[in-house]
C-alpha positions as a Python dict, from the first residue, in 0.01 Angstrom:
ca = {
    (1, 'M'): (0, 0, 0),
    (2, 'N'): (73, 392, 34),
    (3, 'R'): (-74, 634, -185),
    (4, 'K'): (194, 690, -414),
    (5, 'A'): (247, 324, -484),
    (6, 'Q'): (-110, 306, -573),
    (7, 'T'): (-94, 611, -812),
    (8, 'N'): (234, 459, -989),
    (9, 'F'): (38, 143, -1042),
    (10, 'I'): (-277, 291, -1174),
    (11, 'D'): (-49, 513, -1397),
    (12, 'L'): (110, 173, -1530),
    (13, 'V'): (-212, 46, -1615),
    (14, 'K'): (-349, 390, -1786),
    (15, 'N'): (-39, 385, -1997),
    (16, 'T'): (-42, 24, -2110),
    (17, 'I'): (-129, 23, -2484),
    (18, 'S'): (-423, -163, -2571),
    (19, 'N'): (-486, -358, -2861),
    (20, 'N'): (-639, -111, -3070),
    (21, 'G'): (-315, 98, -3027),
    (22, 'Q'): (-457, 356, -2796),
    (23, 'S'): (-350, 376, -2404),
    (24, 'I'): (-581, 188, -2217),
    (25, 'E'): (-679, 537, -2028),
    (26, 'E'): (-749, 715, -2385),
    (27, 'R'): (-960, 406, -2507),
    (28, 'L'): (-1177, 388, -2159),
    (29, 'E'): (-1211, 749, -2108),
    (30, 'E'): (-1343, 798, -2479),
    (31, 'K'): (-1556, 495, -2451),
    (32, 'H'): (-1718, 623, -2157),
    (33, 'K'): (-1726, 1000, -2181),
    (34, 'G'): (-1993, 1179, -2021),
    (35, 'F'): (-2062, 893, -1746),
    (36, 'E'): (-1928, 937, -1421),
    (37, 'K'): (-1617, 711, -1393),
    (38, 'G'): (-1290, 684, -1201),
    (39, 'W'): (-985, 482, -1137),
    (40, 'K'): (-898, 326, -785),
    (41, 'M'): (-711, 39, -618),
    (42, 'D'): (-905, -249, -467),
    (43, 'E'): (-661, -453, -275),
    (44, 'N'): (-389, -555, -546),
    (45, 'E'): (-614, -481, -853),
    (46, 'V'): (-637, -153, -1058),
    (47, 'V'): (-981, -80, -1123),
    (48, 'F'): (-1158, 150, -1374),
    (49, 'W'): (-1518, 193, -1264),
    (50, 'V'): (-1818, 315, -1483),
    (51, 'S'): (-2148, 425, -1344),
    (52, 'P'): (-2422, 248, -1549),
    (53, 'T'): (-2602, 593, -1544),
    (54, 'L'): (-2489, 910, -1661),
    (55, 'R'): (-2468, 1031, -1270),
    (56, 'L'): (-2372, 782, -1012),
    (57, 'S'): (-2618, 974, -764),
    (58, 'D'): (-2922, 849, -1022),
    (59, 'Y'): (-2826, 484, -988),
    (60, 'T'): (-2979, 301, -701),
    (61, 'G'): (-2818, -57, -775),
    (62, 'S'): (-2521, -208, -646),
    (63, 'I'): (-2337, -335, -947),
    (64, 'M'): (-2089, -110, -1107),
    (65, 'N'): (-1935, -157, -1476),
    (66, 'E'): (-1566, -251, -1396),
    (67, 'F'): (-1256, -308, -1599),
    (68, 'R'): (-997, -497, -1332),
    (69, 'F'): (-644, -536, -1413),
    (70, 'N'): (-350, -712, -1228),
    (71, 'L'): (39, -633, -1230),
    (72, 'F'): (294, -865, -1243),
    (73, 'F'): (678, -804, -1233),
    (74, 'D'): (876, -1005, -1493),
    (75, 'E'): (1221, -1034, -1369),
    (76, 'E'): (1362, -1126, -1711),
    (77, 'S'): (1259, -815, -1859),
    (78, 'E'): (1268, -624, -1567),
    (79, 'K'): (923, -488, -1638),
    (80, 'F'): (565, -474, -1498),
    (81, 'I'): (321, -667, -1731),
    (82, 'V'): (-59, -573, -1685),
    (83, 'S'): (-301, -862, -1746),
    (84, 'G'): (-707, -843, -1749),
    (85, 'N'): (-859, -972, -1448),
    (86, 'N'): (-1223, -1033, -1607),
    (87, 'V'): (-1355, -1053, -1946),
    (88, 'K'): (-1401, -677, -1999),
    (89, 'S'): (-1055, -572, -1910),
    (90, 'R'): (-897, -888, -2108),
    (91, 'G'): (-1072, -754, -2415),
    (92, 'L'): (-869, -446, -2422),
    (93, 'L'): (-523, -634, -2415),
}
């Protein structure tokens, strides 16, 4: 998948409204303020990752806190639908 398509998919997830009325981006960024974090594509999933410590360089483990999302295209509504791919991400939708 090219870089522009990845950015578009990440933006679709970021701009999706969560179950509390905020965008997913606002909600995750606000909740994890001060921690190293970021957005990435992992094959066909959009992933928001958060370091378990304030600075990623201080963390020696291998498990990251991740929120994983999938995108599906609904042909009837002609829109992308965001779904959570793990318990953490499903709790936001």
